[in-house]
Every structure is written in C-alpha cells, then in structure tokens.
C-alpha angles and dihedrals in degrees: 000000000000091000092053092052092048091053092050094050090053091057092052092048092056092047088050091051093047092049092049091051092052092050094049092049092050091058093054094082091055093040092051091051091048092053090047089051091051090048090054093050094047087048092053094046089047094051092052092050092047091050094047088051089047094050095047091054095244109168091212094069098109094054091049090050094051094047093049099046091039089059090051092051092048094053092050092046094043091051091048095048091046092050094049092043097052099035 
C-alpha cells in the first residue's frame, strides 16, 4: 500500500512541475514588454537630465549620459538574454 501511494505522489509532482513551467513561461512575454517599457522610460528621463545638464554647461555631462544610456542598454540586453535563456 505504501508503494502505491509513493507512485501516485510522483505522478502529481511531475504534473505540478509541468504546470508551473507553463505558467512561468507564459509570463515571459508580458515581463519582457514591461522591461522594455521601463527601459524606454529610463531612456526618456535620462535624455531630459542629460539635456538639462548640457544646457546649463555642466562639465559632467558625458558621464551622466554614459550612465543613463548604459542603464537603458543593460535593461534591453538583459531582457533579451533572459528570454532567450529560459524559452
């Protein structure tokens, strides 16, 4: 009787893992689009901040531009790599 219960429990575990995998992979499209949207917003805000520093004559404009746009590129590349790695 104990062996039959163990075999039954293993079947439910595989079905649960398969269902969880399907649920997680179904969220990747929405998550990827969300990360792209966050990257776009960070890019727009970074562009405005860089423009305001450039207009005011701040000598630190290039470092600010590199850090802001580097963050945008990182978000886009990270989303693409995660999507290709898990799907």
